[in-house]
LORO-75516 format. One record per residue: residue number from 1; y, x, z of N, C-alpha, C in turn. Coordinates in pm, whole numbers, plus 50000, padded with zeros to 5 digits. Layout:
residues N
   resi      nY      nX      nZ     caY     caX     caZ      cY      cX      cZ
    NUM       Y       X       Z       Y       X       Z       Y       X       Z
...
This chain:
residues 184
   resi      nY      nX      nZ     caY     caX     caZ      cY      cX      cZ
      1   05762   62324   45247   05728   62465   45236   05577   62478   45215
      2   05541   62572   45130   05401   62598   45099   05334   62669   45218
      3   05207   62642   45235   05130   62703   45342   05024   62795   45282
      4   05014   62915   45336   04911   63009   45294   04812   63023   45407
      5   04685   62998   45376   04579   63002   45476   04470   63097   45426
      6   04445   63202   45501   04341   63300   45467   04359   63352   45324
      7   04484   63379   45286   04522   63438   45157   04511   63341   45039
      8   04503   63212   45067   04499   63111   44961   04611   63010   44986
      9   04673   62965   44880   04779   62867   44887   04717   62729   44909
     10   04751   62665   45019   04684   62541   45059   04698   62431   44956
     11   04812   62422   44889   04835   62310   44796   04794   62339   44653
     12   04730   62450   44627   04691   62487   44491   04555   62428   44454
     13   04535   62413   44326   04401   62389   44271   04336   62527   44264
     14   04208   62536   44291   04139   62664   44287   04048   62672   44167
     15   04057   62785   44097   03972   62815   43982   03942   62964   43994
     16   03837   62998   44063   03811   63136   44102   03773   63224   43983
     17   03846   63333   43970   03822   63431   43864   03733   63543   43918
     18   03645   63596   43833   03568   63715   43873   03646   63844   43849
     19   03765   63833   43791   03840   63951   43748   03936   63998   43857
     20   03879   64058   43958   03955   64114   44069   03867   64217   44139
     21   03929   64293   44226   03854   64384   44312   03933   64405   44440
     22   03885   64494   44524   03951   64519   44651   04079   64600   44629
     23   04180   64570   44706   04303   64649   44701   04278   64781   44774
     24   04350   64885   44732   04345   65007   44814   04420   64982   44944
     25   04415   65074   45033   04480   65058   45162   04632   65072   45147
     26   04697   64961   45113   04843   64959   45100   04891   64816   45124
     27   05019   64803   45153   05070   64669   45184   05113   64598   45056
     28   05106   64467   45060   05152   64383   44950   05303   64370   44966
     29   05378   64420   44866   05524   64417   44880   05599   64375   44755
     30   05530   64330   44653   05594   64298   44525   05534   64171   44466
     31   05618   64095   44397   05573   63982   44316   05609   64014   44172
     32   05512   64001   44083   05535   64022   43940   05528   63886   43871
     33   05637   63851   43802   05645   63724   43730   05606   63748   43584
     34   05514   63666   43536   05462   63673   43399   05486   63539   43330
     35   05455   63535   43200   05439   63407   43133   05313   63409   43049
     36   05261   63292   43023   05141   63279   42941   05140   63140   42878
     37   05093   63134   42757   05061   63007   42692   04950   63035   42592
     38   04852   62950   42592   04737   62966   42504   04704   62835   42434
     39   04695   62840   42300   04743   62945   42212   04893   62969   42233
     40   04944   63083   42186   05086   63114   42208   05179   63000   42167
     41   05267   62963   42260   05364   62857   42234   05313   62716   42254
     42   05186   62702   42293   05130   62569   42318   05101   62557   42468
     43   05134   62440   42521   05118   62418   42664   05014   62310   42692
     44   04958   62316   42811   04856   62219   42851   04716   62271   42820
     45   04619   62193   42855   04481   62234   42833   04432   62328   42941
     46   04311   62377   42923   04251   62463   43024   04222   62603   42971
     47   04295   62644   42870   04266   62774   42807   04299   62892   42899
     48   04402   62880   42981   04433   62989   43074   04320   63001   43177
     49   04275   62888   43229   04161   62890   43321   04042   62959   43254
     50   04016   62923   43129   03903   62981   43057   03920   63132   43038
     51   04042   63176   43005   04066   63320   42989   04041   63393   43119
     52   04096   63341   43229   04086   63410   43357   03946   63402   43419
     53   03859   63317   43365   03722   63308   43415   03619   63357   43312
     54   03668   63425   43209   03583   63485   43106   03503   63381   43027
     55   03563   63264   43007   03494   63156   42936   03570   63109   42813
     56   03662   63187   42762   03743   63146   42648   03660   63151   42521
     57   03650   63038   42453   03569   63024   42333   03648   63074   42212
     58   03603   63180   42147   03676   63233   42033   03675   63141   41911
     59   03588   63043   41909   03581   62951   41795   03685   62840   41802
     60   03749   62823   41916   03847   62715   41932   03977   62743   41857
     61   04019   62869   41858   04146   62906   41793   04136   63051   41747
     62   04194   63082   41632   04184   63218   41579   04244   63324   41672
     63   04347   63286   41749   04409   63381   41844   04310   63423   41953
     64   04219   63334   41987   04125   63362   42096   04023   63470   42060
     65   04002   63494   41931   03907   63596   41888   03946   63732   41944
     66   04075   63763   41945   04122   63893   41990   04131   63907   42141
     67   04132   63796   42213   04152   63806   42359   04034   63758   42442
     68   03933   63700   42379   03824   63637   42457   03743   63737   42538
     69   03745   63864   42504   03669   63964   42578   03750   64032   42688
     70   03879   63999   42698   03962   64060   42802   03914   64018   42940
     71   03921   64109   43033   03889   64081   43173   04020   64088   43250
     72   04089   63975   43257   04221   63967   43320   04226   63848   43415
     73   04323   63853   43504   04346   63742   43595   04485   63758   43652
     74   04529   63656   43717   04652   63659   43794   04618   63589   43925
     75   04706   63601   44022   04680   63527   44146   04707   63379   44126
     76   04818   63348   44059   04860   63208   44044   04908   63177   43904
     77   04899   63051   43866   04961   62995   43747   05042   62873   43790
     78   05168   62868   43748   05250   62748   43768   05270   62686   43631
     79   05214   62567   43611   05223   62505   43478   05358   62437   43458
     80   05378   62375   43344   05508   62317   43308   05549   62203   43402
     81   05454   62139   43467   05484   62030   43560   05505   62080   43702
     82   05488   62210   43724   05501   62265   43858   05372   62263   43937
     83   05262   62227   43873   05132   62230   43941   05081   62373   43945
     84   05010   62407   44053   04971   62546   44078   04819   62559   44080
     85   04771   62662   44013   04630   62699   44018   04623   62841   44073
     86   04532   62862   44168   04510   62996   44222   04375   63047   44175
     87   04373   63171   44127   04253   63232   44071   04192   63339   44160
     88   04278   63407   44236   04235   63520   44318   04309   63513   44451
     89   04240   63542   44561   04305   63547   44691   04411   63656   44693
     90   04518   63633   44766   04629   63727   44768   04591   63863   44826
     91   04487   63866   44908   04444   63993   44966   04364   64079   44869
     92   04329   64023   44754   04251   64096   44653   04343   64143   44541
     93   04296   64239   44464   04371   64295   44352   04333   64221   44224
     94   04420   64130   44181   04402   64062   44053   04441   64159   43942
     95   04388   64139   43825   04410   64230   43713   04516   64173   43620
     96   04640   64179   43663   04750   64115   43589   04854   64211   43535
     97   04876   64323   43598   04989   64409   43561   04953   64514   43457
     98   04830   64560   43456   04791   64665   43362   04863   64795   43392
     99   04876   64878   43290   04946   65005   43304   05091   64972   43338
    100   05138   65026   43451   05270   64986   43500   05335   65101   43578
    101   05468   65106   43567   05544   65208   43639   05688   65161   43653
    102   05741   65169   43776   05879   65129   43801   05924   65186   43935
    103   06045   65232   43942   06102   65286   44067   06012   65392   44130
    104   05954   65477   44048   05871   65585   44098   05731   65545   44142
    105   05694   65420   44114   05562   65370   44156   05481   65327   44034
    106   05352   65348   44040   05260   65309   43933   05153   65216   43990
    107   05070   65163   43903   04954   65081   43942   04994   64959   44026
    108   05079   64875   43966   05133   64761   44039   05027   64661   44083
    109   04912   64657   44019   04807   64567   44067   04771   64598   44212
    110   04785   64724   44252   04744   64765   44387   04821   64693   44497
    111   04950   64668   44477   05036   64618   44585   05117   64494   44548
    112   05082   64430   44438   05162   64315   44395   05078   64188   44386
    113   05151   64077   44383   05093   63945   44357   05146   63901   44221
    114   05055   63865   44132   05092   63823   43997   05102   63672   43990
    115   05217   63624   43941   05238   63480   43924   05272   63454   43778
    116   05187   63377   43712   05208   63337   43574   05284   63205   43570
    117   05381   63197   43480   05447   63071   43450   05399   63028   43312
    118   05358   62903   43298   05320   62855   43166   05447   62850   43083
    119   05454   62936   42984   05575   62943   42903   05570   63055   42803
    120   05685   63078   42741   05702   63187   42644   05832   63259   42676
    121   05852   63371   42612   05974   63448   42633   06100   63371   42592
    122   06086   63279   42496   06205   63222   42431   06230   63076   42462
    123   06135   63004   42516   06156   62862   42548   06196   62849   42694
    124   06295   62764   42724   06336   62747   42864   06218   62702   42951
    125   06217   62754   43073   06117   62711   43171   06162   62580   43232
    126   06070   62505   43286   06098   62375   43345   06154   62393   43487
    127   06244   62304   43526   06303   62309   43660   06196   62305   43768
    128   06088   62230   43745   05981   62223   43844   05913   62358   43863
    129   05907   62439   43758   05848   62572   43771   05934   62664   43857
    130   06065   62657   43836   06155   62740   43918   06145   62701   44065
    131   06145   62570   44090   06141   62524   44230   06010   62567   44296
    132   05900   62548   44226   05769   62585   44282   05760   62737   44301
    133   05810   62813   44205   05810   62959   44219   05891   63001   44341
    134   06005   62939   44363   06088   62972   44479   06016   62936   44609
    135   05956   62817   44615   05881   62775   44735   05767   62873   44766
    136   05693   62908   44663   05578   62998   44682   05626   63136   44723
    137   05734   63183   44662   05788   63314   44697   05825   63319   44845
    138   05891   63216   44892   05929   63212   45034   05806   63210   45124
    139   05704   63136   45085   05580   63133   45164   05512   63271   45163
    140   05513   63335   45048   05455   63469   45040   05533   63568   45126
    141   05665   63555   45126   05746   63644   45209   05719   63622   45359
    142   05686   63500   45397   05651   63475   45537   05515   63537   45571
    143   05420   63524   45479   05285   63576   45505   05274   63726   45483
    144   05354   63778   45393   05353   63921   45360   05497   63972   45371
    145   05541   64003   45491   05683   64033   45517   05738   64156   45447
    146   05654   64238   45386   05704   64353   45311   05758   64314   45173
    147   05735   64189   45131   05790   64143   45004   05937   64107   45025
    148   06023   64187   44969   06167   64161   44975   06212   64101   44843
    149   06322   64030   44845   06372   63965   44723   06393   64066   44612
    150   06433   64187   44644   06449   64291   44543   06319   64336   44480
    151   06207   64297   44540   06076   64333   44487   06011   64219   44411
    152   06092   64130   44355   06043   64025   44266   06087   64068   44126
    153   05990   64107   44044   06020   64168   43915   05942   64099   43803
    154   05990   64119   43683   05919   64070   43566   05816   64171   43519
    155   05718   64123   43447   05618   64211   43388   05686   64314   43298
    156   05791   64271   43229   05865   64361   43141   05933   64474   43218
    157   05966   64451   43343   06031   64553   43426   05935   64667   43460
    158   05810   64633   43485   05713   64735   43527   05631   64790   43411
    159   05641   64728   43293   05569   64774   43174   05661   64765   43052
    160   05779   64829   43060   05874   64818   42948   05818   64877   42819
    161   05848   64810   42709   05796   64853   42580   05657   64801   42552
    162   05582   64769   42657   05447   64714   42641   05444   64565   42663
    163   05527   64517   42755   05532   64375   42789   05675   64324   42785
    164   05691   64196   42752   05825   64136   42741   05845   64019   42835
    165   05740   63974   42900   05749   63855   42984   05809   63885   43121
    166   05875   63790   43183   05886   63649   43146   05989   63620   43037
    167   06056   63721   42987   06141   63707   42870   06283   63664   42898
    168   06366   63664   42795   06507   63626   42808   06528   63481   42851
    169   06430   63396   42830   06444   63255   42870   06435   63237   43021
    170   06384   63337   43092   06372   63323   43237   06507   63351   43302
    171   06548   63259   43388   06680   63265   43453   06664   63321   43595
    172   06684   63451   43609   06670   63516   43739   06773   63466   43838
    173   06894   63437   43793   06998   63384   43883   06955   63250   43942
    174   06895   63169   43859   06849   63038   43906   06744   63055   44015
    175   06648   63146   43991   06545   63170   44092   06608   63219   44222
    176   06697   63316   44215   06759   63371   44337   06844   63265   44408
    177   06912   63180   44333   06987   63070   44393   06896   62974   44468
    178   06783   62941   44409   06687   62852   44475   06629   62917   44600
    179   06600   63046   44592   06546   63115   44711   06646   63105   44826
    180   06772   63120   44796   06876   63111   44901   06888   62969   44954
    181   06891   62869   44865   06913   62731   44910   06793   62673   44983
    182   06672   62705   44939   06551   62652   45005   06534   62718   45141
    183   06569   62847   45151   06550   62921   45276   06642   62870   45388
    184   06752   62802   45353   06848   62755   45456   06794   62640   45535
């Protein structure tokens, strides 16, 4: 089981992003699952770290020209091997959800934890990513008891029409099955 100490995941690599601020006075009760690959469809490298730390070089790839000025971050990234990088402490508001609305609530950055999976909407995710996501989710639920399994949503759920991730390739049943089996 993963351990969270002072709002940081003990087993993660840390790559601190400046793209966060203080949360408003509200409880953390939601996990938003995203996907990312830079350049799109390519895995590995340190381009996500560079994006989340405002160091993405636009000369490396033509796609980076349009995104290098973005000020975005997520709390965590789970890469294809199941390795985890944390960018922002869970008690802080990472800038991952953007304009969002679901179940009568808006501004999901205020009360959610953003977890990126290295992937795309259409390519299957790796088994190690599902297992690590389930482990981390259970640890987050222990540290932040207002996070219920029903409050684990995709970016597409809270920003429909604007976002599509984690996409049709993400197997929600698999994640929920792992959450049940690991929790036993």
